[in-house]
C-alpha positions in Angstrom: -77.5 184.2 -36.1 -75.6 185.4 -38.5 -71.7 185.5 -37.4 -70.1 189.2 -37.4 -66.3 189.5 -38.6 -63.7 191.5 -37.4 -62.5 191.3 -40.8 -63.3 190.3 -44.6 -60.7 188.9 -47.0 -61.2 188.3 -50.8 -58.8 186.3 -52.7 -59.3 187.4 -56.2 -58.0 184.6 -58.3 -59.1 184.8 -61.9 -56.6 181.9 -62.5 -58.4 179.3 -60.2 -60.0 177.3 -63.0 -59.3 173.6 -62.1 -58.5 171.8 -58.7 -54.9 171.6 -60.0 -51.5 173.6 -60.4 -50.7 176.9 -58.1 -53.8 178.3 -57.8 -55.7 175.7 -56.3 -52.5 174.5 -54.5 -52.2 178.2 -52.7 -55.9 177.5 -51.2 -53.9 175.4 -48.8 -51.2 177.6 -48.2 -53.8 180.6 -46.9 -55.1 178.5 -44.1 -58.5 179.6 -43.7 -59.2 177.9 -41.2 -56.6 179.4 -38.8 -57.7 183.0 -40.3 -61.5 182.2 -39.2 -60.1 181.3 -35.8 -59.1 184.9 -36.0 -62.5 186.7 -37.0 -61.3 186.9 -40.5 -63.8 185.8 -42.9 -62.0 184.8 -46.1 -63.9 185.0 -49.6 -62.1 183.6 -53.0 -63.4 185.0 -56.2 -62.6 183.2 -59.0 -63.2 182.3 -62.7 -66.7 181.8 -63.9 -64.8 179.2 -65.9 -64.4 177.0 -62.8 -66.3 173.7 -62.2 -68.2 172.3 -58.9 -65.0 170.8 -57.8 -63.2 174.3 -57.4 -66.2 175.3 -55.5 -66.2 172.0 -53.3 -62.6 172.6 -52.5 -62.7 176.3 -51.9 -65.1 175.5 -49.5 -63.8 172.6 -48.1 -61.0 174.8 -47.3 -63.5 177.0 -44.8 -63.8 179.5 -47.5 -66.7 180.8 -49.5 -66.7 180.6 -53.3 -68.2 183.1 -55.6 -67.9 182.5 -59.0 -67.0 186.2 -61.0 -64.2 186.5 -63.5 -64.4 186.3 -67.2 -61.5 187.4 -68.1 -58.2 185.0 -69.3 -55.5 184.7 -66.7 -53.5 183.4 -68.6 -54.3 182.8 -72.4 -52.3 185.6 -73.4 -49.1 184.1 -71.8 -49.5 180.5 -73.5 -50.7 181.6 -76.7 -49.6 184.2 -79.1 -52.6 186.9 -78.9 -52.8 189.9 -81.3 -52.8 193.0 -80.0 -56.1 193.7 -80.6 -57.4 190.6 -78.6 -54.8 191.7 -75.6 -56.2 195.1 -75.5 -59.9 193.1 -75.1 -58.8 190.6 -72.5 -57.3 193.6 -70.5 -60.2 195.6 -71.2 -62.4 193.0 -69.8 -59.9 192.5 -66.5 -59.9 196.3 -65.8 -63.6 196.3 -65.6 -63.7 193.2 -63.5 -61.1 194.5 -60.8 -62.7 197.6 -60.4 -66.3 195.9 -59.7 -63.9 193.8 -57.3 -63.0 196.8 -55.4 -65.8 198.7 -55.8 -68.2 195.7 -53.8 -65.4 195.1 -51.1 -65.9 198.6 -49.1 -63.1 200.4 -47.4 -60.0 199.8 -45.9 -61.4 199.6 -42.6 -62.7 195.9 -42.4 -61.7 194.8 -45.9 -59.0 193.4 -47.8 -58.0 191.8 -51.3 -55.2 189.6 -52.0 -54.1 189.6 -55.7 -51.3 186.6 -56.0 -49.5 185.3 -58.8 -49.8 188.9 -60.9 -47.6 189.9 -64.4 -47.3 193.2 -66.2 -50.9 192.3 -67.6 -52.5 192.0 -64.3 -50.7 194.8 -62.6 -51.8 197.2 -65.7 -55.5 196.1 -65.5 -55.6 196.7 -61.7 -53.6 200.1 -61.7 -56.2 201.1 -63.7 -59.0 199.8 -61.6 -57.5 201.1 -58.8 -57.8 204.8 -60.3 -61.1 204.5 -61.5 -62.8 203.0 -58.4 -61.0 205.4 -55.9 -62.2 208.0 -58.4 -66.0 206.8 -58.6 -65.9 206.1 -54.7 -62.9 207.9 -52.8 -62.2 204.9 -51.0 -60.1 201.6 -51.6 -59.9 198.5 -49.6 -56.4 197.3 -48.4 -54.6 195.4 -51.4 -52.3 193.3 -51.0 -49.9 192.9 -54.1 -47.7 189.6 -54.2 -45.5 189.8 -57.5 -44.6 186.2 -58.8 -43.5 187.2 -62.0 -40.1 188.7 -62.9 -40.6 192.1 -65.2 -37.2 190.6 -67.1 -39.8 187.1 -68.0 -41.2 188.4 -71.6 -44.0 186.5 -72.0 -45.1 188.7 -75.4 -43.3 189.7 -78.2 -43.7 193.4 -76.6 -41.2 194.9 -74.3 -43.3 194.8 -71.4 -41.1 195.7 -68.3 -41.9 199.8 -68.7 -45.5 198.8 -68.3 -45.5 196.8 -65.6 -43.1 199.4 -63.3 -45.8 201.9 -64.9 -48.3 199.7 -63.1 -46.6 199.2 -59.9 -45.7 203.2 -59.5 -49.3 203.8 -59.9 -50.4 201.3 -56.9 -47.7 202.1 -55.1 -48.8 206.0 -54.7 -52.0 204.5 -52.9 -51.6 204.4 -49.2 -54.2 201.2 -48.9 -51.8 199.3 -51.3 -49.0 197.1 -50.0 -47.0 195.4 -52.7 -44.5 192.4 -52.2 -42.2 189.8 -54.2 -42.0 186.3 -54.2 -38.3 186.0 -54.9 -34.9 188.0 -54.5 -34.8 188.5 -58.5 -38.2 189.5 -58.7 -37.6 192.3 -55.6 -34.4 193.4 -57.2 -36.2 194.2 -60.9 -38.8 195.7 -59.2 -37.3 197.8 -57.2 -35.0 199.3 -60.0 -38.2 199.9 -61.7 -40.0 202.0 -59.4 -37.0 203.7 -57.8 -37.3 202.2 -54.2 -34.6 200.8 -52.0 -35.9 197.3 -52.2 -39.5 195.5 -52.0 -39.9 193.4 -49.2 -40.8 189.7 -49.7 -43.6 187.6 -48.9 -43.3 184.2 -48.0 -43.5 181.4 -50.3 -47.0 180.3 -51.5 -46.1 176.3 -52.1 -46.3 175.5 -48.5 -48.6 175.8 -45.9 -48.0 176.9 -41.8 -49.1 173.5 -40.8 -46.3 171.8 -42.9 -43.6 174.8 -42.3 -44.2 173.6 -38.6 -44.1 169.9 -39.2 -40.6 169.7 -41.2 -38.9 167.4 -39.1 -41.8 164.8 -39.6 -40.7 164.6 -43.3 -37.3 163.0 -42.7 -37.0 159.7 -44.3 -35.4 159.3 -47.4 -36.4 156.4 -49.7 -33.9 155.5 -53.1 -35.9 157.2 -55.3 -35.7 159.8 -58.0 -38.3 161.9 -58.7 -38.1 162.7 -62.4 -41.3 164.9 -62.8 -43.7 166.9 -60.4 -46.8 169.1 -61.4 -48.5 170.1 -64.3 -47.3 168.3 -67.9 -45.9 171.5 -69.5 -43.6 171.2 -72.5 -41.7 173.8 -71.1 -41.1 172.0 -68.0 -39.3 169.1 -69.7 -42.3 166.8 -69.9 -42.5 165.8 -73.0 -38.5 164.8 -72.9 -39.4 162.4 -70.1 -39.3 159.0 -72.8 -36.0 160.0 -73.9 -34.7 160.7 -70.9 -35.9 157.3 -69.4 -34.3 155.6 -72.5 -30.7 156.8 -71.2 -31.7 155.5 -67.8 -33.1 152.2 -68.5 -30.3 150.0 -68.9 -27.4 151.7 -68.3 -27.7 152.7 -64.3 -27.8 149.1 -62.5 -28.7 150.7 -59.2 -31.9 151.5 -61.3 -32.2 148.2 -63.4 -31.7 146.3 -59.9 -35.0 148.5 -58.7 -32.3 149.6 -55.7 -33.7 152.8 -57.2 -36.9 153.6 -57.9 -37.9 156.1 -61.0 -41.0 158.2 -59.9 -43.0 160.5 -62.1 -46.2 162.6 -60.9 -48.2 164.9 -63.3 -51.4 166.3 -64.1 -52.5 166.5 -67.3 -55.5 168.6 -68.4 -54.5 170.0 -71.5 -56.0 168.4 -75.1 -52.7 169.0 -76.4 -51.5 166.2 -78.9 -47.9 166.1 -77.7 -48.7 166.3 -74.3 -51.0 163.2 -74.8 -48.8 161.3 -76.9 -46.0 161.5 -74.3 -48.5 160.3 -71.5 -49.2 157.1 -73.4 -45.7 156.8 -73.8 -45.1 156.8 -70.2 -47.7 154.3 -69.9 -45.9 152.0 -72.4 -42.9 152.3 -70.5 -44.3 151.6 -66.9 -45.9 148.8 -68.3 -42.6 146.7 -69.4 -40.6 148.4 -66.5 -42.0 147.9 -63.1 -39.5 150.1 -61.2 -41.3 153.3 -62.7 -43.9 154.3 -60.9 -46.3 156.9 -62.4 -48.8 159.0 -59.9 -51.1 160.8 -62.0 -53.7 163.9 -61.0 -53.8 166.4 -58.4 -52.5 165.5 -55.1 -53.3 167.3 -51.6 -50.3 169.1 -50.1 -49.5 166.1 -47.6 -49.6 163.6 -50.3 -46.7 166.2 -51.9 -45.0 166.8 -49.2 -44.7 163.1 -49.0 -43.8 162.5 -52.4 -40.7 165.2 -52.4 -39.5 164.9 -48.8 -39.2 160.9 -49.4 -37.5 161.4 -52.8 -33.6 161.2 -52.9 -33.2 163.7 -55.3 -35.6 165.6 -58.0 -34.5 166.4 -61.8 -35.4 169.6 -63.0 -35.3 169.7 -67.1 -36.8 173.4 -67.6 -36.5 175.8 -70.7 -33.8 177.6 -70.6 -35.6 180.4 -72.4 -38.8 180.4 -70.5 -37.3 180.0 -67.0 -34.4 182.0 -67.8 -36.0 184.4 -65.4 -39.1 182.4 -64.3 -39.7 181.2 -61.0 -40.7 177.7 -59.9 -42.4 176.8 -56.9 -40.7 173.2 -57.0 -37.6 174.6 -56.2 -39.2 176.1 -52.6 -40.7 172.5 -52.2 -37.5 170.6 -52.8 -35.9 172.8 -50.4 -38.1 172.7 -47.4 -38.1 169.1 -47.6 -34.2 168.8 -48.1 -34.5 167.1 -51.8 -31.7 167.7 -53.7 -31.8 169.1 -57.5 -30.3 167.6 -60.7 -30.5 170.0 -62.8 -30.5 169.7 -66.7 -30.6 173.3 -68.0 -29.2 176.6 -66.6 -32.1 178.7 -65.3 -33.7 181.0 -62.4 -33.8 177.3 -60.6 -29.9 176.8 -60.1 -29.9 180.6 -59.1 -32.4 180.2 -56.5 -31.2 177.0 -55.5 -28.0 178.5 -54.6 -29.5 181.4 -52.2 -31.3 178.9 -50.4 -28.5 176.6 -49.7 -30.1 173.8 -51.5 -27.4 171.1 -52.6 -28.0 171.0 -57.0 -25.4 170.1 -59.8 -25.9 171.1 -63.1 -25.1 168.4 -65.9 -26.1 167.4 -69.2 -28.9 165.2 -70.2 -26.2 162.6 -71.8 -24.6 162.4 -68.6 -27.2 162.0 -66.3 -26.6 158.6 -65.5 -23.2 159.5 -64.3 -24.7 162.2 -61.9 -27.4 159.9 -60.2 -25.5 158.1 -57.8 -23.4 161.3 -56.1 -26.5 163.1 -55.5 -27.7 160.9 -52.4 -27.1 161.9 -48.9 -26.9 165.7 -49.7 -29.4 168.3 -48.9 -29.7 171.8 -47.7 -28.2 174.1 -45.3 -30.7 176.7 -44.7 -29.5 180.4 -45.5 -30.8 183.7 -44.0 -32.9 183.8 -47.5 -34.3 180.8 -47.1 -35.7 181.5 -43.3 -37.1 184.7 -45.0 -39.3 182.8 -47.7 -40.0 180.1 -45.7 -42.3 182.2 -42.7 -45.5 180.9 -42.0 -47.7 182.2 -44.9 -51.0 182.7 -42.9 -49.4 184.1 -39.9 -47.6 186.8 -42.2 -51.1 187.7 -44.0 -52.8 188.0 -41.0 -50.1 190.6 -39.8 -51.1 192.8 -43.3 -54.9 192.9 -42.6 
């Protein structure tokens, strides 16, 4: 007999194309199994370009998988797009968002979660919502999570006004709830749309299970996590071989094996420079057995163990790209009480301060001097910390 659910939640995720990175990690945070216990059916509508490993991941998380989106979610950010190409991509996303909204039903028993939204996605969704409402006179509940700060310029065009206009249009629908992912995004978007302060949603990097069991992650080893996550040039991946040259032979506790160096990364890119860096790291690890390389996407529990057991984590993000761009790695470091060594001055430093996370800012050539001083420090949770680390699925169920 077909089960009848009290509520239906569609997670609209055109960016879910592979089992790696932020979009795959969000599935852990959703805690679909807990939502099912509350009689909420979860469906994940993702990219048509996703392979069977994505379908398996979604279904393993107790959600229904649907290949739906053909629009490129990120190409406009990472590749210089001509205005005509950008308009074509937005038009495709508008059409697909509109179809999704029309198929979702009314707000009585149906909700759609849109996460990781930037101006491009917001602009498309604002048009889709207007046209869907005009066509049918109804909309599902829309839960909108803003990850990108309007000040984070992802194209050569000044897009903050478009971000603000789209949010104003969407906030005009009673079915729409808008939340910001961090303090700075809340401040900027609130200013653009003329409200006192957008509320924050809990961070999308730690599931309810791991938030509830943080005390179990207390054992620290003498290790320095030099990199963690998807291999990206703007996160300092290509600078790792040079940093290793500065550390090996210059820090006695590293050479003696007292401190282990650890690098985790996932590289699904065809970028030649990233591939060359990967080869260099393999060569260094072959010669220096105190360097541990962990390759490929790892599940949340393994990521928790990796970060929580590290004595410190290195952050070497591009100052221009990450001046107003958030990173989930900071939240992971905070929740698992792992201090940061920052080689650049970005949003990362400011967020660490707001969270009460121990961090220092130093220059690459002084890295060897900074390492020893970081061991033993940690986090002093702030009020902001407690707001960010509320259990996500519990919060989400209250929005349905």
